[in-house]
ROTI-830893 format. One record per atom (N, C-alpha, C, O, CB): residue number from 0; atom name; x negated, y, z negated. Coordinates in pm, whole numbers, plus 50000, padded with zeros to 5 digits. Glycine has a CB too. Layout:
! residues N
+------+------+-------+-------+-------+
| resi | name |    xx |    yy |    zz |
+------+------+-------+-------+-------+
|  NUM |   CA |     X |     Y |     Z |
...
+------+------+-------+-------+-------+
***
This chain:
! residues 109
+------+------+-------+-------+-------+
| resi | name |    xx |    yy |    zz |
+------+------+-------+-------+-------+
|    0 |    N | 65648 | 18897 | 14973 |
|    0 |   CA | 65532 | 18977 | 14998 |
|    0 |    C | 65564 | 19102 | 15079 |
|    0 |    O | 65484 | 19196 | 15079 |
|    0 |   CB | 65429 | 18896 | 15067 |
|    1 |    N | 65676 | 19105 | 15148 |
|    1 |   CA | 65713 | 19222 | 15228 |
|    1 |    C | 65759 | 19335 | 15138 |
|    1 |    O | 65765 | 19451 | 15180 |
|    1 |   CB | 65822 | 19186 | 15328 |
|    2 |    N | 65790 | 19301 | 15014 |
|    2 |   CA | 65837 | 19402 | 14919 |
|    2 |    C | 65726 | 19501 | 14881 |
|    2 |    O | 65754 | 19620 | 14867 |
|    2 |   CB | 65892 | 19335 | 14793 |
|    3 |    N | 65607 | 19458 | 14865 |
|    3 |   CA | 65496 | 19543 | 14822 |
|    3 |    C | 65467 | 19652 | 14924 |
|    3 |    O | 65454 | 19768 | 14883 |
|    3 |   CB | 65371 | 19459 | 14799 |
|    4 |    N | 65455 | 19624 | 15055 |
|    4 |   CA | 65429 | 19734 | 15149 |
|    4 |    C | 65545 | 19833 | 15154 |
|    4 |    O | 65522 | 19952 | 15176 |
|    4 |   CB | 65403 | 19678 | 15288 |
|    5 |    N | 65669 | 19788 | 15134 |
|    5 |   CA | 65783 | 19878 | 15135 |
|    5 |    C | 65778 | 19973 | 15015 |
|    5 |    O | 65807 | 20092 | 15028 |
|    5 |   CB | 65915 | 19799 | 15134 |
|    6 |    N | 65742 | 19919 | 14897 |
|    6 |   CA | 65728 | 20004 | 14778 |
|    6 |    C | 65618 | 20107 | 14796 |
|    6 |    O | 65633 | 20222 | 14757 |
|    6 |   CB | 65700 | 19918 | 14654 |
|    7 |    N | 65507 | 20065 | 14855 |
|    7 |   CA | 65396 | 20158 | 14879 |
|    7 |    C | 65439 | 20267 | 14977 |
|    7 |    O | 65404 | 20384 | 14962 |
|    7 |   CB | 65272 | 20083 | 14933 |
|    8 |    N | 65515 | 20228 | 15077 |
|    8 |   CA | 65562 | 20323 | 15178 |
|    8 |    C | 65658 | 20425 | 15115 |
|    8 |    O | 65650 | 20544 | 15146 |
|    8 |   CB | 65631 | 20248 | 15294 |
|    9 |    N | 65748 | 20381 | 15027 |
|    9 |   CA | 65843 | 20471 | 14964 |
|    9 |    C | 65777 | 20563 | 14862 |
|    9 |    O | 65826 | 20673 | 14837 |
|    9 |   CB | 65954 | 20391 | 14898 |
|   10 |    N | 65667 | 20521 | 14803 |
|   10 |   CA | 65595 | 20603 | 14706 |
|   10 |    C | 65505 | 20706 | 14773 |
|   10 |    O | 65458 | 20798 | 14706 |
|   10 |   CB | 65513 | 20514 | 14615 |
|   11 |    N | 65482 | 20692 | 14901 |
|   11 |   CA | 65398 | 20785 | 14975 |
|   11 |    C | 65483 | 20908 | 15013 |
|   11 |    O | 65587 | 20894 | 15077 |
|   11 |   CB | 65336 | 20717 | 15103 |
|   12 |    N | 65438 | 21028 | 14972 |
|   12 |   CA | 65515 | 21151 | 14998 |
|   12 |    C | 65530 | 21178 | 15148 |
|   12 |    O | 65637 | 21220 | 15192 |
|   12 |   CB | 65447 | 21271 | 14932 |
|   13 |    N | 65429 | 21154 | 15224 |
|   13 |   CA | 65436 | 21180 | 15367 |
|   13 |    C | 65537 | 21087 | 15433 |
|   13 |    O | 65616 | 21130 | 15517 |
|   13 |   CB | 65297 | 21163 | 15433 |
|   14 |    N | 65535 | 20962 | 15395 |
|   14 |   CA | 65628 | 20865 | 15454 |
|   14 |    C | 65772 | 20898 | 15412 |
|   14 |    O | 65864 | 20888 | 15493 |
|   14 |   CB | 65591 | 20721 | 15410 |
|   15 |    N | 65791 | 20938 | 15288 |
|   15 |   CA | 65924 | 20973 | 15240 |
|   15 |    C | 65976 | 21096 | 15315 |
|   15 |    O | 66092 | 21098 | 15357 |
|   15 |   CB | 65922 | 21000 | 15087 |
|   16 |    N | 65893 | 21197 | 15333 |
|   16 |   CA | 65933 | 21318 | 15405 |
|   16 |    C | 65966 | 21287 | 15550 |
|   16 |    O | 66060 | 21343 | 15607 |
|   16 |   CB | 65823 | 21424 | 15397 |
|   17 |    N | 65888 | 21199 | 15610 |
|   17 |   CA | 65914 | 21160 | 15749 |
|   17 |    C | 66047 | 21087 | 15760 |
|   17 |    O | 66122 | 21109 | 15855 |
|   17 |   CB | 65800 | 21072 | 15803 |
|   18 |    N | 66076 | 20999 | 15666 |
|   18 |   CA | 66202 | 20926 | 15667 |
|   18 |    C | 66320 | 21021 | 15651 |
|   18 |    O | 66422 | 21004 | 15717 |
|   18 |   CB | 66204 | 20819 | 15557 |
|   19 |    N | 66307 | 21119 | 15563 |
|   19 |   CA | 66414 | 21218 | 15544 |
|   19 |    C | 66434 | 21298 | 15672 |
|   19 |    O | 66548 | 21322 | 15712 |
|   19 |   CB | 66381 | 21313 | 15426 |
|   20 |    N | 66326 | 21339 | 15737 |
|   20 |   CA | 66335 | 21414 | 15862 |
|   20 |    C | 66404 | 21335 | 15972 |
|   20 |    O | 66488 | 21389 | 16044 |
|   20 |   CB | 66198 | 21455 | 15908 |
|   21 |    N | 66368 | 21208 | 15985 |
|   21 |   CA | 66432 | 21123 | 16086 |
|   21 |    C | 66581 | 21104 | 16055 |
|   21 |    O | 66665 | 21108 | 16145 |
|   21 |   CB | 66361 | 20986 | 16095 |
|   22 |    N | 66612 | 21084 | 15928 |
|   22 |   CA | 66752 | 21068 | 15888 |
|   22 |    C | 66833 | 21193 | 15920 |
|   22 |    O | 66946 | 21183 | 15969 |
|   22 |   CB | 66761 | 21036 | 15739 |
|   23 |    N | 66776 | 21311 | 15891 |
|   23 |   CA | 66846 | 21435 | 15923 |
|   23 |    C | 66860 | 21454 | 16073 |
|   23 |    O | 66963 | 21502 | 16121 |
|   23 |   CB | 66773 | 21555 | 15863 |
|   24 |    N | 66758 | 21416 | 16149 |
|   24 |   CA | 66763 | 21429 | 16294 |
|   24 |    C | 66874 | 21343 | 16353 |
|   24 |    O | 66931 | 21377 | 16457 |
|   24 |   CB | 66629 | 21391 | 16356 |
|   25 |    N | 66904 | 21234 | 16287 |
|   25 |   CA | 67012 | 21147 | 16336 |
|   25 |    C | 67148 | 21197 | 16286 |
|   25 |    O | 67245 | 21196 | 16361 |
|   25 |   CB | 66988 | 21001 | 16290 |
|   26 |    N | 67155 | 21240 | 16161 |
|   26 |   CA | 67284 | 21276 | 16101 |
|   26 |    C | 67336 | 21414 | 16141 |
|   26 |    O | 67457 | 21432 | 16152 |
|   26 |   CB | 67272 | 21270 | 15952 |
|   27 |    N | 67249 | 21511 | 16163 |
|   27 |   CA | 67294 | 21648 | 16194 |
|   27 |    C | 67375 | 21651 | 16324 |
|   27 |    O | 67482 | 21712 | 16325 |
|   27 |   CB | 67175 | 21743 | 16205 |
|   28 |    N | 67329 | 21590 | 16434 |
|   28 |   CA | 67414 | 21594 | 16555 |
|   28 |    C | 67549 | 21526 | 16535 |
|   28 |    O | 67649 | 21570 | 16592 |
|   28 |   CB | 67341 | 21528 | 16670 |
|   29 |    N | 67552 | 21422 | 16456 |
|   29 |   CA | 67679 | 21355 | 16429 |
|   29 |    C | 67770 | 21448 | 16348 |
|   29 |    O | 67889 | 21459 | 16378 |
|   29 |   CB | 67656 | 21223 | 16353 |
|   30 |    N | 67714 | 21513 | 16247 |
|   30 |   CA | 67793 | 21605 | 16164 |
|   30 |    C | 67843 | 21723 | 16247 |
|   30 |    O | 67956 | 21767 | 16230 |
|   30 |   CB | 67709 | 21656 | 16045 |
|   31 |    N | 67758 | 21773 | 16337 |
|   31 |   CA | 67800 | 21885 | 16422 |
|   31 |    C | 67914 | 21842 | 16513 |
|   31 |    O | 68010 | 21916 | 16531 |
|   31 |   CB | 67681 | 21937 | 16506 |
|   32 |    N | 67904 | 21723 | 16570 |
|   32 |   CA | 68009 | 21674 | 16659 |
|   32 |    C | 68140 | 21655 | 16584 |
|   32 |    O | 68247 | 21683 | 16638 |
|   32 |   CB | 67966 | 21542 | 16724 |
|   33 |    N | 68133 | 21609 | 16460 |
|   33 |   CA | 68254 | 21588 | 16381 |
|   33 |    C | 68314 | 21721 | 16335 |
|   33 |    O | 68436 | 21737 | 16335 |
|   33 |   CB | 68224 | 21500 | 16259 |
|   34 |    N | 68230 | 21817 | 16298 |
|   34 |   CA | 68278 | 21943 | 16242 |
|   34 |    C | 68306 | 22050 | 16347 |
|   34 |    O | 68369 | 22151 | 16314 |
|   34 |   CB | 68178 | 21996 | 16144 |
|   35 |    N | 68263 | 22033 | 16469 |
|   35 |   CA | 68279 | 22136 | 16574 |
|   35 |    C | 68424 | 22179 | 16594 |
|   35 |    O | 68448 | 22299 | 16607 |
|   35 |   CB | 68224 | 22084 | 16705 |
|   36 |    N | 68520 | 22089 | 16597 |
|   36 |   CA | 68658 | 22135 | 16618 |
|   36 |    C | 68709 | 22225 | 16505 |
|   36 |    O | 68800 | 22305 | 16526 |
|   36 |   CB | 68750 | 22014 | 16631 |
|   37 |    N | 68651 | 22214 | 16387 |
|   37 |   CA | 68695 | 22294 | 16273 |
|   37 |    C | 68615 | 22423 | 16259 |
|   37 |    O | 68660 | 22517 | 16193 |
|   37 |   CB | 68683 | 22213 | 16145 |
|   38 |    N | 68498 | 22429 | 16320 |
|   38 |   CA | 68409 | 22544 | 16303 |
|   38 |    C | 68467 | 22671 | 16365 |
|   38 |    O | 68463 | 22777 | 16302 |
|   38 |   CB | 68272 | 22515 | 16363 |
|   39 |    N | 68520 | 22663 | 16485 |
|   39 |   CA | 68573 | 22782 | 16552 |
|   39 |    C | 68691 | 22841 | 16476 |
|   39 |    O | 68693 | 22962 | 16451 |
|   39 |   CB | 68615 | 22749 | 16695 |
|   40 |    N | 68790 | 22761 | 16437 |
|   40 |   CA | 68900 | 22820 | 16359 |
|   40 |    C | 68852 | 22878 | 16225 |
|   40 |    O | 68903 | 22981 | 16181 |
|   40 |   CB | 69008 | 22715 | 16334 |
|   41 |    N | 68756 | 22813 | 16162 |
|   41 |   CA | 68703 | 22868 | 16036 |
|   41 |    C | 68633 | 23000 | 16060 |
|   41 |    O | 68649 | 23094 | 15982 |
|   41 |   CB | 68606 | 22768 | 15970 |
|   42 |    N | 68556 | 23007 | 16167 |
|   42 |   CA | 68486 | 23132 | 16199 |
|   42 |    C | 68586 | 23243 | 16230 |
|   42 |    O | 68570 | 23357 | 16185 |
|   42 |   CB | 68390 | 23112 | 16318 |
|   43 |    N | 68690 | 23210 | 16307 |
|   43 |   CA | 68793 | 23309 | 16339 |
|   43 |    C | 68864 | 23357 | 16212 |
|   43 |    O | 68890 | 23476 | 16196 |
|   43 |   CB | 68896 | 23250 | 16437 |
|   44 |    N | 68895 | 23265 | 16123 |
|   44 |   CA | 68961 | 23302 | 15997 |
|   44 |    C | 68872 | 23393 | 15914 |
|   44 |    O | 68918 | 23492 | 15857 |
|   44 |   CB | 68999 | 23178 | 15916 |
|   45 |    N | 68744 | 23359 | 15907 |
|   45 |   CA | 68651 | 23441 | 15830 |
|   45 |    C | 68638 | 23581 | 15891 |
|   45 |    O | 68639 | 23680 | 15818 |
|   45 |   CB | 68513 | 23374 | 15823 |
|   46 |    N | 68627 | 23589 | 16023 |
|   46 |   CA | 68619 | 23719 | 16089 |
|   46 |    C | 68747 | 23800 | 16071 |
|   46 |    O | 68743 | 23921 | 16050 |
|   46 |   CB | 68589 | 23702 | 16236 |
|   47 |    N | 68859 | 23732 | 16080 |
|   47 |   CA | 68988 | 23799 | 16063 |
|   47 |    C | 68998 | 23859 | 15922 |
|   47 |    O | 69040 | 23973 | 15905 |
|   47 |   CB | 69105 | 23702 | 16088 |
|   48 |    N | 68959 | 23779 | 15824 |
|   48 |   CA | 68962 | 23829 | 15685 |
|   48 |    C | 68867 | 23947 | 15670 |
|   48 |    O | 68899 | 24043 | 15599 |
|   48 |   CB | 68923 | 23716 | 15586 |
|   49 |    N | 68753 | 23942 | 15735 |
|   49 |   CA | 68658 | 24053 | 15728 |
|   49 |    C | 68713 | 24180 | 15791 |
|   49 |    O | 68697 | 24289 | 15736 |
|   49 |   CB | 68528 | 24015 | 15796 |
|   50 |    N | 68778 | 24166 | 15905 |
|   50 |   CA | 68836 | 24282 | 15973 |
|   50 |    C | 68948 | 24342 | 15888 |
|   50 |    O | 68958 | 24464 | 15875 |
|   50 |   CB | 68890 | 24243 | 16113 |
|   51 |    N | 69033 | 24258 | 15832 |
|   51 |   CA | 69141 | 24307 | 15747 |
|   51 |    C | 69084 | 24379 | 15625 |
|   51 |    O | 69132 | 24486 | 15588 |
|   51 |   CB | 69233 | 24189 | 15702 |
|   52 |    N | 68982 | 24322 | 15564 |
|   52 |   CA | 68920 | 24386 | 15447 |
|   52 |    C | 68859 | 24520 | 15487 |
|   52 |    O | 68870 | 24617 | 15412 |
|   52 |   CB | 68812 | 24295 | 15385 |
|   53 |    N | 68795 | 24528 | 15603 |
|   53 |   CA | 68735 | 24652 | 15652 |
|   53 |    C | 68844 | 24759 | 15671 |
|   53 |    O | 68828 | 24873 | 15629 |
|   53 |   CB | 68659 | 24627 | 15787 |
|   54 |    N | 68955 | 24720 | 15733 |
|   54 |   CA | 69063 | 24816 | 15756 |
|   54 |    C | 69123 | 24865 | 15624 |
|   54 |    O | 69149 | 24984 | 15608 |
|   54 |   CB | 69172 | 24753 | 15842 |
|   55 |    N | 69144 | 24773 | 15530 |
|   55 |   CA | 69197 | 24813 | 15399 |
|   55 |    C | 69100 | 24908 | 15329 |
|   55 |    O | 69142 | 25005 | 15266 |
|   55 |   CB | 69222 | 24688 | 15311 |
|   56 |    N | 68971 | 24879 | 15340 |
|   56 |   CA | 68870 | 24966 | 15280 |
|   56 |    C | 68871 | 25105 | 15341 |
|   56 |    O | 68860 | 25204 | 15269 |
|   56 |   CB | 68732 | 24905 | 15295 |
|   57 |    N | 68886 | 25112 | 15473 |
|   57 |   CA | 68892 | 25242 | 15540 |
|   57 |    C | 69015 | 25319 | 15496 |
|   57 |    O | 69008 | 25440 | 15473 |
|   57 |   CB | 68892 | 25224 | 15692 |
|   58 |    N | 69130 | 25250 | 15483 |
|   58 |   CA | 69252 | 25316 | 15438 |
|   58 |    C | 69236 | 25368 | 15296 |
|   58 |    O | 69275 | 25481 | 15265 |
|   58 |   CB | 69370 | 25219 | 15445 |
|   59 |    N | 69177 | 25286 | 15210 |
|   59 |   CA | 69157 | 25328 | 15071 |
|   59 |    C | 69062 | 25448 | 15065 |
|   59 |    O | 69086 | 25541 | 14988 |
|   59 |   CB | 69100 | 25211 | 14986 |
|   60 |    N | 68957 | 25446 | 15144 |
|   60 |   CA | 68862 | 25558 | 15146 |
|   60 |    C | 68930 | 25685 | 15196 |
|   60 |    O | 68905 | 25793 | 15145 |
|   60 |   CB | 68740 | 25524 | 15235 |
|   61 |    N | 69017 | 25672 | 15296 |
|   61 |   CA | 69089 | 25789 | 15348 |
|   61 |    C | 69182 | 25845 | 15240 |
|   61 |    O | 69190 | 25967 | 15223 |
|   61 |   CB | 69171 | 25752 | 15474 |
|   62 |    N | 69252 | 25758 | 15168 |
|   62 |   CA | 69341 | 25804 | 15061 |
|   62 |    C | 69262 | 25873 | 14950 |
|   62 |    O | 69304 | 25976 | 14898 |
|   62 |   CB | 69420 | 25686 | 15004 |
|   63 |    N | 69149 | 25816 | 14914 |
|   63 |   CA | 69066 | 25878 | 14811 |
|   63 |    C | 69017 | 26014 | 14858 |
|   63 |    O | 69012 | 26109 | 14780 |
|   63 |   CB | 68946 | 25787 | 14775 |
|   64 |    N | 68980 | 26023 | 14986 |
|   64 |   CA | 68938 | 26151 | 15041 |
|   64 |    C | 69048 | 26255 | 15034 |
|   64 |    O | 69021 | 26371 | 15001 |
|   64 |   CB | 68893 | 26134 | 15184 |
|   65 |    N | 69171 | 26216 | 15064 |
|   65 |   CA | 69283 | 26309 | 15055 |
|   65 |    C | 69307 | 26354 | 14912 |
|   65 |    O | 69334 | 26472 | 14886 |
|   65 |   CB | 69410 | 26245 | 15111 |
|   66 |    N | 69297 | 26261 | 14818 |
|   66 |   CA | 69315 | 26296 | 14676 |
|   66 |    C | 69209 | 26395 | 14632 |
|   66 |    O | 69239 | 26492 | 14562 |
|   66 |   CB | 69310 | 26168 | 14587 |
|   67 |    N | 69086 | 26371 | 14672 |
|   67 |   CA | 68976 | 26462 | 14635 |
|   67 |    C | 68997 | 26598 | 14698 |
|   67 |    O | 68975 | 26700 | 14633 |
|   67 |   CB | 68840 | 26403 | 14677 |
|   68 |    N | 69038 | 26602 | 14825 |
|   68 |   CA | 69065 | 26730 | 14891 |
|   68 |    C | 69174 | 26807 | 14816 |
|   68 |    O | 69162 | 26928 | 14797 |
|   68 |   CB | 69106 | 26707 | 15037 |
|   69 |    N | 69280 | 26737 | 14774 |
|   69 |   CA | 69387 | 26803 | 14699 |
|   69 |    C | 69335 | 26858 | 14567 |
|   69 |    O | 69369 | 26970 | 14528 |
|   69 |   CB | 69502 | 26705 | 14674 |
|   70 |    N | 69254 | 26779 | 14497 |
|   70 |   CA | 69198 | 26826 | 14369 |
|   70 |    C | 69110 | 26947 | 14388 |
|   70 |    O | 69115 | 27042 | 14309 |
|   70 |   CB | 69119 | 26714 | 14301 |
|   71 |    N | 69028 | 26946 | 14492 |
|   71 |   CA | 68939 | 27060 | 14518 |
|   71 |    C | 69023 | 27185 | 14547 |
|   71 |    O | 68991 | 27293 | 14498 |
|   71 |   CB | 68845 | 27030 | 14637 |
|   72 |    N | 69128 | 27170 | 14625 |
|   72 |   CA | 69215 | 27284 | 14655 |
|   72 |    C | 69280 | 27338 | 14526 |
|   72 |    O | 69287 | 27459 | 14506 |
|   72 |   CB | 69325 | 27244 | 14757 |
|   73 |    N | 69327 | 27249 | 14440 |
|   73 |   CA | 69387 | 27292 | 14313 |
|   73 |    C | 69286 | 27365 | 14226 |
|   73 |    O | 69318 | 27468 | 14166 |
|   73 |   CB | 69444 | 27171 | 14238 |
|   74 |    N | 69164 | 27313 | 14218 |
|   74 |   CA | 69061 | 27376 | 14135 |
|   74 |    C | 69027 | 27514 | 14191 |
|   74 |    O | 69009 | 27608 | 14115 |
|   74 |   CB | 68935 | 27287 | 14128 |
|   75 |    N | 69017 | 27526 | 14323 |
|   75 |   CA | 68987 | 27657 | 14383 |
|   75 |    C | 69097 | 27757 | 14352 |
|   75 |    O | 69069 | 27873 | 14322 |
|   75 |   CB | 68968 | 27644 | 14536 |
|   76 |    N | 69224 | 27713 | 14361 |
|   76 |   CA | 69335 | 27802 | 14328 |
|   76 |    C | 69328 | 27846 | 14182 |
|   76 |    O | 69352 | 27963 | 14151 |
|   76 |   CB | 69468 | 27734 | 14356 |
|   77 |    N | 69296 | 27752 | 14092 |
|   77 |   CA | 69283 | 27786 | 13949 |
|   77 |    C | 69172 | 27888 | 13929 |
|   77 |    O | 69190 | 27986 | 13857 |
|   77 |   CB | 69255 | 27661 | 13866 |
|   78 |    N | 69058 | 27864 | 13992 |
|   78 |   CA | 68946 | 27957 | 13977 |
|   78 |    C | 68982 | 28095 | 14030 |
|   78 |    O | 68947 | 28196 | 13969 |
|   78 |   CB | 68822 | 27904 | 14050 |
|   79 |    N | 69050 | 28100 | 14142 |
|   79 |   CA | 69091 | 28227 | 14200 |
|   79 |    C | 69188 | 28299 | 14106 |
|   79 |    O | 69179 | 28420 | 14088 |
|   79 |   CB | 69155 | 28206 | 14339 |
|   80 |    N | 69281 | 28225 | 14047 |
|   80 |   CA | 69376 | 28285 | 13953 |
|   80 |    C | 69305 | 28335 | 13828 |
|   80 |    O | 69338 | 28442 | 13777 |
|   80 |   CB | 69485 | 28183 | 13914 |
|   81 |    N | 69207 | 28259 | 13780 |
|   81 |   CA | 69132 | 28303 | 13661 |
|   81 |    C | 69052 | 28429 | 13692 |
|   81 |    O | 69046 | 28520 | 13609 |
|   81 |   CB | 69037 | 28190 | 13613 |
|   82 |    N | 68989 | 28434 | 13810 |
|   82 |   CA | 68913 | 28555 | 13847 |
|   82 |    C | 69006 | 28676 | 13857 |
|   82 |    O | 68973 | 28785 | 13810 |
|   82 |   CB | 68839 | 28533 | 13983 |
|   83 |    N | 69122 | 28656 | 13918 |
|   83 |   CA | 69217 | 28765 | 13931 |
|   83 |    C | 69264 | 28812 | 13793 |
|   83 |    O | 69279 | 28932 | 13770 |
|   83 |   CB | 69338 | 28722 | 14017 |
|   84 |    N | 69286 | 28718 | 13702 |
|   84 |   CA | 69329 | 28754 | 13566 |
|   84 |    C | 69219 | 28831 | 13494 |
|   84 |    O | 69247 | 28929 | 13424 |
|   84 |   CB | 69367 | 28627 | 13485 |
|   85 |    N | 69094 | 28788 | 13510 |
|   85 |   CA | 68982 | 28859 | 13447 |
|   85 |    C | 68968 | 28999 | 13504 |
|   85 |    O | 68947 | 29095 | 13429 |
|   85 |   CB | 68850 | 28781 | 13465 |
|   86 |    N | 68979 | 29010 | 13636 |
|   86 |   CA | 68969 | 29143 | 13698 |
|   86 |    C | 69083 | 29233 | 13652 |
|   86 |    O | 69061 | 29351 | 13624 |
|   86 |   CB | 68970 | 29132 | 13851 |
|   87 |    N | 69203 | 29179 | 13642 |
|   87 |   CA | 69318 | 29258 | 13596 |
|   87 |    C | 69297 | 29300 | 13451 |
|   87 |    O | 69327 | 29414 | 13415 |
|   87 |   CB | 69449 | 29178 | 13610 |
|   88 |    N | 69245 | 29210 | 13368 |
|   88 |   CA | 69220 | 29244 | 13228 |
|   88 |    C | 69113 | 29352 | 13218 |
|   88 |    O | 69123 | 29443 | 13136 |
|   88 |   CB | 69176 | 29118 | 13148 |
|   89 |    N | 69009 | 29341 | 13303 |
|   89 |   CA | 68904 | 29442 | 13300 |
|   89 |    C | 68957 | 29578 | 13345 |
|   89 |    O | 68923 | 29681 | 13286 |
|   89 |   CB | 68786 | 29400 | 13390 |
|   90 |    N | 69041 | 29579 | 13448 |
|   90 |   CA | 69101 | 29704 | 13496 |
|   90 |    C | 69191 | 29765 | 13389 |
|   90 |    O | 69188 | 29885 | 13365 |
|   90 |   CB | 69181 | 29681 | 13626 |
|   91 |    N | 69271 | 29680 | 13323 |
|   91 |   CA | 69360 | 29727 | 13218 |
|   91 |    C | 69280 | 29786 | 13103 |
|   91 |    O | 69316 | 29890 | 13049 |
|   91 |   CB | 69450 | 29613 | 13168 |
|   92 |    N | 69173 | 29719 | 13066 |
|   92 |   CA | 69090 | 29770 | 12957 |
|   92 |    C | 69026 | 29903 | 12995 |
|   92 |    O | 69016 | 29993 | 12912 |
|   92 |   CB | 68981 | 29668 | 12919 |
|   93 |    N | 68984 | 29916 | 13118 |
|   93 |   CA | 68921 | 30041 | 13162 |
|   93 |    C | 69024 | 30154 | 13164 |
|   93 |    O | 68996 | 30266 | 13121 |
|   93 |   CB | 68858 | 30024 | 13302 |
|   94 |    N | 69144 | 30124 | 13215 |
|   94 |   CA | 69250 | 30225 | 13219 |
|   94 |    C | 69287 | 30268 | 13077 |
|   94 |    O | 69304 | 30387 | 13051 |
|   94 |   CB | 69375 | 30172 | 13293 |
|   95 |    N | 69299 | 30171 | 12986 |
|   95 |   CA | 69333 | 30204 | 12847 |
|   95 |    C | 69224 | 30288 | 12782 |
|   95 |    O | 69254 | 30380 | 12706 |
|   95 |   CB | 69355 | 30075 | 12766 |
|   96 |    N | 69098 | 30256 | 12811 |
|   96 |   CA | 68990 | 30335 | 12748 |
|   96 |    C | 68987 | 30476 | 12805 |
|   96 |    O | 68961 | 30571 | 12732 |
|   96 |   CB | 68853 | 30266 | 12770 |
|   97 |    N | 69014 | 30492 | 12935 |
|   97 |   CA | 69018 | 30626 | 12993 |
|   97 |    C | 69139 | 30704 | 12941 |
|   97 |    O | 69130 | 30824 | 12913 |
|   97 |   CB | 69022 | 30618 | 13148 |
|   98 |    N | 69252 | 30635 | 12930 |
|   98 |   CA | 69372 | 30700 | 12879 |
|   98 |    C | 69351 | 30743 | 12736 |
|   98 |    O | 69393 | 30852 | 12697 |
|   98 |   CB | 69493 | 30607 | 12889 |
|   99 |    N | 69287 | 30660 | 12657 |
|   99 |   CA | 69262 | 30693 | 12517 |
|   99 |    C | 69167 | 30812 | 12508 |
|   99 |    O | 69182 | 30896 | 12419 |
|   99 |   CB | 69203 | 30572 | 12441 |
|  100 |    N | 69070 | 30821 | 12598 |
|  100 |   CA | 68975 | 30932 | 12594 |
|  100 |    C | 69044 | 31063 | 12634 |
|  100 |    O | 69011 | 31169 | 12581 |
|  100 |   CB | 68855 | 30903 | 12686 |
|  101 |    N | 69137 | 31055 | 12726 |
|  101 |   CA | 69205 | 31176 | 12771 |
|  101 |    C | 69307 | 31223 | 12668 |
|  101 |    O | 69320 | 31343 | 12644 |
|  101 |   CB | 69274 | 31151 | 12906 |
|  102 |    N | 69378 | 31131 | 12606 |
|  102 |   CA | 69484 | 31170 | 12513 |
|  102 |    C | 69434 | 31188 | 12371 |
|  102 |    O | 69511 | 31224 | 12282 |
|  102 |   CB | 69594 | 31067 | 12514 |
|  103 |    N | 69308 | 31163 | 12348 |
|  103 |   CA | 69253 | 31177 | 12213 |
|  103 |    C | 69255 | 31326 | 12175 |
|  103 |    O | 69203 | 31411 | 12248 |
|  103 |   CB | 69108 | 31117 | 12204 |
|  104 |    N | 69315 | 31355 | 12060 |
|  104 |   CA | 69317 | 31497 | 12021 |
|  104 |    C | 69177 | 31545 | 11988 |
|  104 |    O | 69096 | 31472 | 11929 |
|  104 |   CB | 69410 | 31518 | 11899 |
|  105 |    N | 69150 | 31666 | 12027 |
|  105 |   CA | 69018 | 31719 | 11996 |
|  105 |    C | 69014 | 31769 | 11853 |
|  105 |    O | 69114 | 31815 | 11797 |
|  105 |   CB | 68980 | 31832 | 12093 |
|  106 |    N | 68897 | 31760 | 11797 |
|  106 |   CA | 68875 | 31806 | 11659 |
|  106 |    C | 68868 | 31960 | 11658 |
|  106 |    O | 68794 | 32020 | 11736 |
|  106 |   CB | 68743 | 31742 | 11598 |
|  107 |    N | 68945 | 32020 | 11569 |
|  107 |   CA | 68929 | 32165 | 11559 |
|  107 |    C | 68797 | 32195 | 11490 |
|  107 |    O | 68777 | 32153 | 11376 |
|  107 |   CB | 69048 | 32229 | 11482 |
|  108 |    N | 68715 | 32260 | 11550 |
|  108 |   CA | 68586 | 32288 | 11490 |
|  108 |    C | 68574 | 32427 | 11440 |
|  108 |    O | 68469 | 32465 | 11386 |
|  108 |   CB | 68478 | 32262 | 11585 |
+------+------+-------+-------+-------+
***
C-alpha cells in the first residue's frame, strides 16, 4: 500500500520539481568540491589561450595594415606617374601644334 502514495507523489509536477531541486542542492556543493582543484588551472589555460589569440590577432592586423599602407603608396606613385605622363603628352601635343602652325607654309594668294 505504500507504493500508491509514492506513485502519486512522483506524478505530481510540484513534488517532482522539489525533489530535483533538493537533489541539486545536495549534489552541486559536492561537485564543486570535487572539481575545484581543476577549475583554476582550466581557467588559467583558457585565459592564456585567449591572451595568445589576442596577441596573434594584433600582430596579424598590424601586418595587414602594413601591406595596405604599401599598396596605397604604390597606387599613389602610379597615379602620380600617370598624371605626369598625361601632362607631358598634353605639353608635347601643344608644342607640336604650335610648331606646325609656325612652320606651315603660307598660301600664296
